[in-house]
mmCIF file of the protein (N, C-alpha, C, O) and its ligand, coordinates in Angstrom:
data_MODEL
# 
_entry.id   MODEL 
# 
loop_
_entity.id 
_entity.type 
_entity.pdbx_number_of_molecules 
1 polymer     1 
2 non-polymer 1 
# 
_entity_poly.entity_id                      1 
_entity_poly.type                           'polypeptide(L)' 
_entity_poly.nstd_linkage                   no 
_entity_poly.nstd_monomer                   no 
_entity_poly.pdbx_seq_one_letter_code       MSKLYSCSECRMNYRDPKIARKCREWCKKYRSCNLEIIKHAVNE 
_entity_poly.pdbx_seq_one_letter_code_can   MSKLYSCSECRMNYRDPKIARKCREWCKKYRSCNLEIIKHAVNE 
_entity_poly.pdbx_strand_id                 A 
# 
loop_
_entity_poly_seq.entity_id 
_entity_poly_seq.num 
_entity_poly_seq.mon_id 
_entity_poly_seq.hetero 
1 1  MET n 
1 2  SER n 
1 3  LYS n 
1 4  LEU n 
1 5  TYR n 
1 6  SER n 
1 7  CYS n 
1 8  SER n 
1 9  GLU n 
1 10 CYS n 
1 11 ARG n 
1 12 MET n 
1 13 ASN n 
1 14 TYR n 
1 15 ARG n 
1 16 ASP n 
1 17 PRO n 
1 18 LYS n 
1 19 ILE n 
1 20 ALA n 
1 21 ARG n 
1 22 LYS n 
1 23 CYS n 
1 24 ARG n 
1 25 GLU n 
1 26 TRP n 
1 27 CYS n 
1 28 LYS n 
1 29 LYS n 
1 30 TYR n 
1 31 ARG n 
1 32 SER n 
1 33 CYS n 
1 34 ASN n 
1 35 LEU n 
1 36 GLU n 
1 37 ILE n 
1 38 ILE n 
1 39 LYS n 
1 40 HIS n 
1 41 ALA n 
1 42 VAL n 
1 43 ASN n 
1 44 GLU n 
# 
loop_
_struct_asym.id 
_struct_asym.entity_id 
A 1 
B 2 
# 
loop_
_chem_comp.id 
_chem_comp.type 
_chem_comp.mon_nstd_flag 
ALA 'L-peptide linking' y 
ARG 'L-peptide linking' y 
ASN 'L-peptide linking' y 
ASP 'L-peptide linking' y 
CYS 'L-peptide linking' y 
GLU 'L-peptide linking' y 
HIS 'L-peptide linking' y 
ILE 'L-peptide linking' y 
LEU 'L-peptide linking' y 
LYS 'L-peptide linking' y 
MET 'L-peptide linking' y 
PRO 'L-peptide linking' y 
SER 'L-peptide linking' y 
TRP 'L-peptide linking' y 
TYR 'L-peptide linking' y 
VAL 'L-peptide linking' y 
ZN  non-polymer         . 
# 
_pdbx_entity_nonpoly.entity_id   2 
_pdbx_entity_nonpoly.name        ? 
_pdbx_entity_nonpoly.comp_id     ZN 
# 
_pdbx_nonpoly_scheme.asym_id         B 
_pdbx_nonpoly_scheme.entity_id       2 
_pdbx_nonpoly_scheme.mon_id          ZN 
_pdbx_nonpoly_scheme.ndb_seq_num     1 
_pdbx_nonpoly_scheme.pdb_seq_num     101 
_pdbx_nonpoly_scheme.auth_seq_num    101 
_pdbx_nonpoly_scheme.pdb_mon_id      ZN 
_pdbx_nonpoly_scheme.auth_mon_id     ZN 
_pdbx_nonpoly_scheme.pdb_strand_id   A 
_pdbx_nonpoly_scheme.pdb_ins_code    . 
# 
loop_
_atom_site.group_PDB 
_atom_site.id 
_atom_site.type_symbol 
_atom_site.label_atom_id 
_atom_site.label_alt_id 
_atom_site.label_comp_id 
_atom_site.label_asym_id 
_atom_site.label_entity_id 
_atom_site.label_seq_id 
_atom_site.pdbx_PDB_ins_code 
_atom_site.Cartn_x 
_atom_site.Cartn_y 
_atom_site.Cartn_z 
_atom_site.occupancy 
_atom_site.B_iso_or_equiv 
_atom_site.pdbx_formal_charge 
_atom_site.auth_seq_id 
_atom_site.auth_comp_id 
_atom_site.auth_asym_id 
_atom_site.auth_atom_id 
_atom_site.pdbx_PDB_model_num 
ATOM   1   N  N  . MET A 1 1  ? 19.360 75.428 -32.524 1.00 0.00 ? 1   MET A N  1 
ATOM   2   C  CA . MET A 1 1  ? 20.808 75.256 -32.514 1.00 0.00 ? 1   MET A CA 1 
ATOM   3   C  C  . MET A 1 1  ? 21.265 74.737 -33.873 1.00 0.00 ? 1   MET A C  1 
ATOM   4   O  O  . MET A 1 1  ? 20.758 73.728 -34.362 1.00 0.00 ? 1   MET A O  1 
ATOM   5   N  N  . SER A 1 2  ? 22.208 75.418 -34.468 1.00 0.00 ? 2   SER A N  1 
ATOM   6   C  CA . SER A 1 2  ? 22.667 74.970 -35.777 1.00 0.00 ? 2   SER A CA 1 
ATOM   7   C  C  . SER A 1 2  ? 23.913 74.116 -35.653 1.00 0.00 ? 2   SER A C  1 
ATOM   8   O  O  . SER A 1 2  ? 24.750 74.310 -34.771 1.00 0.00 ? 2   SER A O  1 
ATOM   9   N  N  . LYS A 1 3  ? 24.004 73.180 -36.554 1.00 0.00 ? 3   LYS A N  1 
ATOM   10  C  CA . LYS A 1 3  ? 25.142 72.276 -36.536 1.00 0.00 ? 3   LYS A CA 1 
ATOM   11  C  C  . LYS A 1 3  ? 26.363 72.981 -37.126 1.00 0.00 ? 3   LYS A C  1 
ATOM   12  O  O  . LYS A 1 3  ? 26.265 73.747 -38.084 1.00 0.00 ? 3   LYS A O  1 
ATOM   13  N  N  . LEU A 1 4  ? 27.495 72.701 -36.531 1.00 0.00 ? 4   LEU A N  1 
ATOM   14  C  CA . LEU A 1 4  ? 28.719 73.279 -37.058 1.00 0.00 ? 4   LEU A CA 1 
ATOM   15  C  C  . LEU A 1 4  ? 29.578 72.194 -37.683 1.00 0.00 ? 4   LEU A C  1 
ATOM   16  O  O  . LEU A 1 4  ? 29.600 71.047 -37.237 1.00 0.00 ? 4   LEU A O  1 
ATOM   17  N  N  . TYR A 1 5  ? 30.264 72.583 -38.699 1.00 0.00 ? 5   TYR A N  1 
ATOM   18  C  CA . TYR A 1 5  ? 31.153 71.661 -39.392 1.00 0.00 ? 5   TYR A CA 1 
ATOM   19  C  C  . TYR A 1 5  ? 32.574 72.129 -39.162 1.00 0.00 ? 5   TYR A C  1 
ATOM   20  O  O  . TYR A 1 5  ? 32.889 73.299 -39.377 1.00 0.00 ? 5   TYR A O  1 
ATOM   21  N  N  . SER A 1 6  ? 33.421 71.239 -38.732 1.00 0.00 ? 6   SER A N  1 
ATOM   22  C  CA . SER A 1 6  ? 34.781 71.693 -38.441 1.00 0.00 ? 6   SER A CA 1 
ATOM   23  C  C  . SER A 1 6  ? 35.795 71.100 -39.397 1.00 0.00 ? 6   SER A C  1 
ATOM   24  O  O  . SER A 1 6  ? 35.631 69.995 -39.915 1.00 0.00 ? 6   SER A O  1 
ATOM   25  N  N  . CYS A 1 7  ? 36.828 71.857 -39.609 1.00 0.00 ? 7   CYS A N  1 
ATOM   26  C  CA . CYS A 1 7  ? 37.957 71.393 -40.390 1.00 0.00 ? 7   CYS A CA 1 
ATOM   27  C  C  . CYS A 1 7  ? 38.803 70.510 -39.485 1.00 0.00 ? 7   CYS A C  1 
ATOM   28  O  O  . CYS A 1 7  ? 39.220 70.940 -38.410 1.00 0.00 ? 7   CYS A O  1 
ATOM   29  N  N  . SER A 1 8  ? 39.056 69.284 -39.912 1.00 0.00 ? 8   SER A N  1 
ATOM   30  C  CA . SER A 1 8  ? 39.799 68.363 -39.056 1.00 0.00 ? 8   SER A CA 1 
ATOM   31  C  C  . SER A 1 8  ? 41.277 68.727 -38.982 1.00 0.00 ? 8   SER A C  1 
ATOM   32  O  O  . SER A 1 8  ? 42.004 68.216 -38.130 1.00 0.00 ? 8   SER A O  1 
ATOM   33  N  N  . GLU A 1 9  ? 41.716 69.600 -39.861 1.00 0.00 ? 9   GLU A N  1 
ATOM   34  C  CA . GLU A 1 9  ? 43.126 69.998 -39.867 1.00 0.00 ? 9   GLU A CA 1 
ATOM   35  C  C  . GLU A 1 9  ? 43.392 71.179 -38.942 1.00 0.00 ? 9   GLU A C  1 
ATOM   36  O  O  . GLU A 1 9  ? 44.306 71.133 -38.119 1.00 0.00 ? 9   GLU A O  1 
ATOM   37  N  N  . CYS A 1 10 ? 42.610 72.216 -39.074 1.00 0.00 ? 10  CYS A N  1 
ATOM   38  C  CA . CYS A 1 10 ? 42.888 73.427 -38.282 1.00 0.00 ? 10  CYS A CA 1 
ATOM   39  C  C  . CYS A 1 10 ? 41.867 73.659 -37.167 1.00 0.00 ? 10  CYS A C  1 
ATOM   40  O  O  . CYS A 1 10 ? 42.018 74.580 -36.364 1.00 0.00 ? 10  CYS A O  1 
ATOM   41  N  N  . ARG A 1 11 ? 40.845 72.834 -37.121 1.00 0.00 ? 11  ARG A N  1 
ATOM   42  C  CA . ARG A 1 11 ? 39.851 72.908 -36.041 1.00 0.00 ? 11  ARG A CA 1 
ATOM   43  C  C  . ARG A 1 11 ? 38.956 74.151 -36.072 1.00 0.00 ? 11  ARG A C  1 
ATOM   44  O  O  . ARG A 1 11 ? 38.303 74.481 -35.082 1.00 0.00 ? 11  ARG A O  1 
ATOM   45  N  N  . MET A 1 12 ? 38.937 74.814 -37.187 1.00 0.00 ? 12  MET A N  1 
ATOM   46  C  CA . MET A 1 12 ? 38.012 75.930 -37.323 1.00 0.00 ? 12  MET A CA 1 
ATOM   47  C  C  . MET A 1 12 ? 36.607 75.368 -37.526 1.00 0.00 ? 12  MET A C  1 
ATOM   48  O  O  . MET A 1 12 ? 36.433 74.290 -38.094 1.00 0.00 ? 12  MET A O  1 
ATOM   49  N  N  . ASN A 1 13 ? 35.616 76.108 -37.056 1.00 0.00 ? 13  ASN A N  1 
ATOM   50  C  CA . ASN A 1 13 ? 34.231 75.670 -37.230 1.00 0.00 ? 13  ASN A CA 1 
ATOM   51  C  C  . ASN A 1 13 ? 33.497 76.534 -38.247 1.00 0.00 ? 13  ASN A C  1 
ATOM   52  O  O  . ASN A 1 13 ? 33.680 77.749 -38.324 1.00 0.00 ? 13  ASN A O  1 
ATOM   53  N  N  . TYR A 1 14 ? 32.663 75.855 -39.020 1.00 0.00 ? 14  TYR A N  1 
ATOM   54  C  CA . TYR A 1 14 ? 31.908 76.549 -40.065 1.00 0.00 ? 14  TYR A CA 1 
ATOM   55  C  C  . TYR A 1 14 ? 30.455 76.122 -40.044 1.00 0.00 ? 14  TYR A C  1 
ATOM   56  O  O  . TYR A 1 14 ? 30.121 75.007 -39.645 1.00 0.00 ? 14  TYR A O  1 
ATOM   57  N  N  . ARG A 1 15 ? 29.594 77.035 -40.485 1.00 0.00 ? 15  ARG A N  1 
ATOM   58  C  CA . ARG A 1 15 ? 28.185 76.682 -40.600 1.00 0.00 ? 15  ARG A CA 1 
ATOM   59  C  C  . ARG A 1 15 ? 27.896 75.968 -41.912 1.00 0.00 ? 15  ARG A C  1 
ATOM   60  O  O  . ARG A 1 15 ? 26.929 75.213 -42.028 1.00 0.00 ? 15  ARG A O  1 
ATOM   61  N  N  . ASP A 1 16 ? 28.746 76.218 -42.891 1.00 0.00 ? 16  ASP A N  1 
ATOM   62  C  CA . ASP A 1 16 ? 28.524 75.655 -44.213 1.00 0.00 ? 16  ASP A CA 1 
ATOM   63  C  C  . ASP A 1 16 ? 29.470 74.468 -44.454 1.00 0.00 ? 16  ASP A C  1 
ATOM   64  O  O  . ASP A 1 16 ? 30.688 74.642 -44.448 1.00 0.00 ? 16  ASP A O  1 
ATOM   65  N  N  . PRO A 1 17 ? 28.926 73.286 -44.662 1.00 0.00 ? 17  PRO A N  1 
ATOM   66  C  CA . PRO A 1 17 ? 29.784 72.110 -44.866 1.00 0.00 ? 17  PRO A CA 1 
ATOM   67  C  C  . PRO A 1 17 ? 30.682 72.239 -46.089 1.00 0.00 ? 17  PRO A C  1 
ATOM   68  O  O  . PRO A 1 17 ? 31.767 71.659 -46.132 1.00 0.00 ? 17  PRO A O  1 
ATOM   69  N  N  . LYS A 1 18 ? 30.233 72.996 -47.074 1.00 0.00 ? 18  LYS A N  1 
ATOM   70  C  CA . LYS A 1 18 ? 31.053 73.163 -48.277 1.00 0.00 ? 18  LYS A CA 1 
ATOM   71  C  C  . LYS A 1 18 ? 32.298 73.970 -47.965 1.00 0.00 ? 18  LYS A C  1 
ATOM   72  O  O  . LYS A 1 18 ? 33.379 73.690 -48.483 1.00 0.00 ? 18  LYS A O  1 
ATOM   73  N  N  . ILE A 1 19 ? 32.141 74.964 -47.121 1.00 0.00 ? 19  ILE A N  1 
ATOM   74  C  CA . ILE A 1 19 ? 33.292 75.772 -46.734 1.00 0.00 ? 19  ILE A CA 1 
ATOM   75  C  C  . ILE A 1 19 ? 34.222 74.980 -45.837 1.00 0.00 ? 19  ILE A C  1 
ATOM   76  O  O  . ILE A 1 19 ? 35.443 75.097 -45.941 1.00 0.00 ? 19  ILE A O  1 
ATOM   77  N  N  . ALA A 1 20 ? 33.651 74.180 -44.961 1.00 0.00 ? 20  ALA A N  1 
ATOM   78  C  CA . ALA A 1 20 ? 34.480 73.343 -44.094 1.00 0.00 ? 20  ALA A CA 1 
ATOM   79  C  C  . ALA A 1 20 ? 35.330 72.383 -44.924 1.00 0.00 ? 20  ALA A C  1 
ATOM   80  O  O  . ALA A 1 20 ? 36.495 72.136 -44.612 1.00 0.00 ? 20  ALA A O  1 
ATOM   81  N  N  . ARG A 1 21 ? 34.734 71.856 -45.969 1.00 0.00 ? 21  ARG A N  1 
ATOM   82  C  CA . ARG A 1 21 ? 35.475 70.929 -46.825 1.00 0.00 ? 21  ARG A CA 1 
ATOM   83  C  C  . ARG A 1 21 ? 36.587 71.653 -47.589 1.00 0.00 ? 21  ARG A C  1 
ATOM   84  O  O  . ARG A 1 21 ? 37.698 71.144 -47.738 1.00 0.00 ? 21  ARG A O  1 
ATOM   85  N  N  . LYS A 1 22 ? 36.257 72.847 -48.063 1.00 0.00 ? 22  LYS A N  1 
ATOM   86  C  CA . LYS A 1 22 ? 37.249 73.667 -48.751 1.00 0.00 ? 22  LYS A CA 1 
ATOM   87  C  C  . LYS A 1 22 ? 38.439 73.929 -47.846 1.00 0.00 ? 22  LYS A C  1 
ATOM   88  O  O  . LYS A 1 22 ? 39.595 73.830 -48.258 1.00 0.00 ? 22  LYS A O  1 
ATOM   89  N  N  . CYS A 1 23 ? 38.126 74.263 -46.612 1.00 0.00 ? 23  CYS A N  1 
ATOM   90  C  CA . CYS A 1 23 ? 39.171 74.551 -45.632 1.00 0.00 ? 23  CYS A CA 1 
ATOM   91  C  C  . CYS A 1 23 ? 40.048 73.329 -45.432 1.00 0.00 ? 23  CYS A C  1 
ATOM   92  O  O  . CYS A 1 23 ? 41.275 73.432 -45.427 1.00 0.00 ? 23  CYS A O  1 
ATOM   93  N  N  . ARG A 1 24 ? 39.422 72.176 -45.268 1.00 0.00 ? 24  ARG A N  1 
ATOM   94  C  CA . ARG A 1 24 ? 40.174 70.950 -45.030 1.00 0.00 ? 24  ARG A CA 1 
ATOM   95  C  C  . ARG A 1 24 ? 41.090 70.645 -46.214 1.00 0.00 ? 24  ARG A C  1 
ATOM   96  O  O  . ARG A 1 24 ? 42.242 70.252 -46.031 1.00 0.00 ? 24  ARG A O  1 
ATOM   97  N  N  . GLU A 1 25 ? 40.575 70.826 -47.415 1.00 0.00 ? 25  GLU A N  1 
ATOM   98  C  CA . GLU A 1 25 ? 41.397 70.570 -48.598 1.00 0.00 ? 25  GLU A CA 1 
ATOM   99  C  C  . GLU A 1 25 ? 42.574 71.538 -48.667 1.00 0.00 ? 25  GLU A C  1 
ATOM   100 O  O  . GLU A 1 25 ? 43.702 71.163 -48.985 1.00 0.00 ? 25  GLU A O  1 
ATOM   101 N  N  . TRP A 1 26 ? 42.267 72.801 -48.356 1.00 0.00 ? 26  TRP A N  1 
ATOM   102 C  CA . TRP A 1 26 ? 43.327 73.820 -48.377 1.00 0.00 ? 26  TRP A CA 1 
ATOM   103 C  C  . TRP A 1 26 ? 44.374 73.518 -47.319 1.00 0.00 ? 26  TRP A C  1 
ATOM   104 O  O  . TRP A 1 26 ? 45.572 73.573 -47.597 1.00 0.00 ? 26  TRP A O  1 
ATOM   105 N  N  . CYS A 1 27 ? 43.941 73.206 -46.131 1.00 0.00 ? 27  CYS A N  1 
ATOM   106 C  CA . CYS A 1 27 ? 44.872 72.957 -45.024 1.00 0.00 ? 27  CYS A CA 1 
ATOM   107 C  C  . CYS A 1 27 ? 45.784 71.778 -45.321 1.00 0.00 ? 27  CYS A C  1 
ATOM   108 O  O  . CYS A 1 27 ? 46.980 71.820 -45.032 1.00 0.00 ? 27  CYS A O  1 
ATOM   109 N  N  . LYS A 1 28 ? 45.220 70.736 -45.894 1.00 0.00 ? 28  LYS A N  1 
ATOM   110 C  CA . LYS A 1 28 ? 46.018 69.556 -46.214 1.00 0.00 ? 28  LYS A CA 1 
ATOM   111 C  C  . LYS A 1 28 ? 47.060 69.868 -47.263 1.00 0.00 ? 28  LYS A C  1 
ATOM   112 O  O  . LYS A 1 28 ? 48.207 69.431 -47.173 1.00 0.00 ? 28  LYS A O  1 
ATOM   113 N  N  . LYS A 1 29 ? 46.646 70.631 -48.262 1.00 0.00 ? 29  LYS A N  1 
ATOM   114 C  CA . LYS A 1 29 ? 47.508 70.928 -49.388 1.00 0.00 ? 29  LYS A CA 1 
ATOM   115 C  C  . LYS A 1 29 ? 48.609 71.915 -49.025 1.00 0.00 ? 29  LYS A C  1 
ATOM   116 O  O  . LYS A 1 29 ? 49.781 71.702 -49.335 1.00 0.00 ? 29  LYS A O  1 
ATOM   117 N  N  . TYR A 1 30 ? 48.213 72.999 -48.362 1.00 0.00 ? 30  TYR A N  1 
ATOM   118 C  CA . TYR A 1 30 ? 49.148 74.095 -48.164 1.00 0.00 ? 30  TYR A CA 1 
ATOM   119 C  C  . TYR A 1 30 ? 49.675 74.236 -46.739 1.00 0.00 ? 30  TYR A C  1 
ATOM   120 O  O  . TYR A 1 30 ? 50.606 75.001 -46.488 1.00 0.00 ? 30  TYR A O  1 
ATOM   121 N  N  . ARG A 1 31 ? 49.086 73.505 -45.820 1.00 0.00 ? 31  ARG A N  1 
ATOM   122 C  CA . ARG A 1 31 ? 49.542 73.586 -44.424 1.00 0.00 ? 31  ARG A CA 1 
ATOM   123 C  C  . ARG A 1 31 ? 49.486 75.014 -43.890 1.00 0.00 ? 31  ARG A C  1 
ATOM   124 O  O  . ARG A 1 31 ? 50.300 75.402 -43.053 1.00 0.00 ? 31  ARG A O  1 
ATOM   125 N  N  . SER A 1 32 ? 48.544 75.774 -44.366 1.00 0.00 ? 32  SER A N  1 
ATOM   126 C  CA . SER A 1 32 ? 48.362 77.130 -43.850 1.00 0.00 ? 32  SER A CA 1 
ATOM   127 C  C  . SER A 1 32 ? 46.901 77.486 -44.029 1.00 0.00 ? 32  SER A C  1 
ATOM   128 O  O  . SER A 1 32 ? 46.149 76.752 -44.670 1.00 0.00 ? 32  SER A O  1 
ATOM   129 N  N  . CYS A 1 33 ? 46.498 78.611 -43.463 1.00 0.00 ? 33  CYS A N  1 
ATOM   130 C  CA . CYS A 1 33 ? 45.098 78.983 -43.558 1.00 0.00 ? 33  CYS A CA 1 
ATOM   131 C  C  . CYS A 1 33 ? 44.866 80.007 -44.650 1.00 0.00 ? 33  CYS A C  1 
ATOM   132 O  O  . CYS A 1 33 ? 45.684 80.894 -44.891 1.00 0.00 ? 33  CYS A O  1 
ATOM   133 N  N  . ASN A 1 34 ? 43.744 79.857 -45.291 1.00 0.00 ? 34  ASN A N  1 
ATOM   134 C  CA . ASN A 1 34 ? 43.335 80.776 -46.330 1.00 0.00 ? 34  ASN A CA 1 
ATOM   135 C  C  . ASN A 1 34 ? 42.389 81.801 -45.708 1.00 0.00 ? 34  ASN A C  1 
ATOM   136 O  O  . ASN A 1 34 ? 41.312 81.447 -45.229 1.00 0.00 ? 34  ASN A O  1 
ATOM   137 N  N  . LEU A 1 35 ? 42.788 83.057 -45.717 1.00 0.00 ? 35  LEU A N  1 
ATOM   138 C  CA . LEU A 1 35 ? 41.969 84.106 -45.088 1.00 0.00 ? 35  LEU A CA 1 
ATOM   139 C  C  . LEU A 1 35 ? 40.582 84.185 -45.698 1.00 0.00 ? 35  LEU A C  1 
ATOM   140 O  O  . LEU A 1 35 ? 39.611 84.483 -45.002 1.00 0.00 ? 35  LEU A O  1 
ATOM   141 N  N  . GLU A 1 36 ? 40.483 83.922 -46.985 1.00 0.00 ? 36  GLU A N  1 
ATOM   142 C  CA . GLU A 1 36 ? 39.184 83.955 -47.648 1.00 0.00 ? 36  GLU A CA 1 
ATOM   143 C  C  . GLU A 1 36 ? 38.258 82.870 -47.111 1.00 0.00 ? 36  GLU A C  1 
ATOM   144 O  O  . GLU A 1 36 ? 37.035 83.005 -47.165 1.00 0.00 ? 36  GLU A O  1 
ATOM   145 N  N  . ILE A 1 37 ? 38.840 81.802 -46.596 1.00 0.00 ? 37  ILE A N  1 
ATOM   146 C  CA . ILE A 1 37 ? 38.033 80.720 -46.040 1.00 0.00 ? 37  ILE A CA 1 
ATOM   147 C  C  . ILE A 1 37 ? 37.783 80.951 -44.550 1.00 0.00 ? 37  ILE A C  1 
ATOM   148 O  O  . ILE A 1 37 ? 36.650 80.842 -44.082 1.00 0.00 ? 37  ILE A O  1 
ATOM   149 N  N  . ILE A 1 38 ? 38.819 81.264 -43.825 1.00 0.00 ? 38  ILE A N  1 
ATOM   150 C  CA . ILE A 1 38 ? 38.630 81.355 -42.368 1.00 0.00 ? 38  ILE A CA 1 
ATOM   151 C  C  . ILE A 1 38 ? 37.842 82.581 -41.932 1.00 0.00 ? 38  ILE A C  1 
ATOM   152 O  O  . ILE A 1 38 ? 37.437 82.667 -40.773 1.00 0.00 ? 38  ILE A O  1 
ATOM   153 N  N  . LYS A 1 39 ? 37.619 83.510 -42.815 1.00 0.00 ? 39  LYS A N  1 
ATOM   154 C  CA . LYS A 1 39 ? 36.754 84.627 -42.425 1.00 0.00 ? 39  LYS A CA 1 
ATOM   155 C  C  . LYS A 1 39 ? 35.305 84.152 -42.243 1.00 0.00 ? 39  LYS A C  1 
ATOM   156 O  O  . LYS A 1 39 ? 34.486 84.849 -41.645 1.00 0.00 ? 39  LYS A O  1 
ATOM   157 N  N  . HIS A 1 40 ? 35.007 82.970 -42.760 1.00 0.00 ? 40  HIS A N  1 
ATOM   158 C  CA . HIS A 1 40 ? 33.671 82.401 -42.565 1.00 0.00 ? 40  HIS A CA 1 
ATOM   159 C  C  . HIS A 1 40 ? 33.577 81.559 -41.301 1.00 0.00 ? 40  HIS A C  1 
ATOM   160 O  O  . HIS A 1 40 ? 32.507 81.053 -40.964 1.00 0.00 ? 40  HIS A O  1 
ATOM   161 N  N  . ALA A 1 41 ? 34.679 81.413 -40.616 1.00 0.00 ? 41  ALA A N  1 
ATOM   162 C  CA . ALA A 1 41 ? 34.678 80.576 -39.418 1.00 0.00 ? 41  ALA A CA 1 
ATOM   163 C  C  . ALA A 1 41 ? 33.836 81.194 -38.310 1.00 0.00 ? 41  ALA A C  1 
ATOM   164 O  O  . ALA A 1 41 ? 33.723 82.416 -38.205 1.00 0.00 ? 41  ALA A O  1 
ATOM   165 N  N  . VAL A 1 42 ? 33.257 80.345 -37.500 1.00 0.00 ? 42  VAL A N  1 
ATOM   166 C  CA . VAL A 1 42 ? 32.493 80.830 -36.356 1.00 0.00 ? 42  VAL A CA 1 
ATOM   167 C  C  . VAL A 1 42 ? 33.186 80.414 -35.066 1.00 0.00 ? 42  VAL A C  1 
ATOM   168 O  O  . VAL A 1 42 ? 33.823 79.363 -34.989 1.00 0.00 ? 42  VAL A O  1 
ATOM   169 N  N  . ASN A 1 43 ? 33.047 81.246 -34.079 1.00 0.00 ? 43  ASN A N  1 
ATOM   170 C  CA . ASN A 1 43 ? 33.702 80.979 -32.806 1.00 0.00 ? 43  ASN A CA 1 
ATOM   171 C  C  . ASN A 1 43 ? 32.660 80.722 -31.723 1.00 0.00 ? 43  ASN A C  1 
ATOM   172 O  O  . ASN A 1 43 ? 32.089 81.656 -31.160 1.00 0.00 ? 43  ASN A O  1 
ATOM   173 N  N  . GLU A 1 44 ? 32.425 79.471 -31.446 1.00 0.00 ? 44  GLU A N  1 
ATOM   174 C  CA . GLU A 1 44 ? 31.391 79.170 -30.447 1.00 0.00 ? 44  GLU A CA 1 
ATOM   175 C  C  . GLU A 1 44 ? 31.866 78.076 -29.504 1.00 0.00 ? 44  GLU A C  1 
ATOM   176 O  O  . GLU A 1 44 ? 31.135 77.684 -28.595 1.00 0.00 ? 44  GLU A O  1 
HETATM 177 ZN ZN . ZN  B 2 .  ? 41.251 74.232 -42.022 1.00 0.00 2 101 ZN  A ZN 1 
# 
């Protein structure tokens, strides 16, 4: 079982902590989702 990292702003889950952090920074700054980031999200 792999650990998932979630964005505390949009609640998307990621396998890569670096991407999760990127997402969180983006969400805080822009209040919207970046398609380039959320395409890495996993749905579990
Ligand atoms: Zn996010």
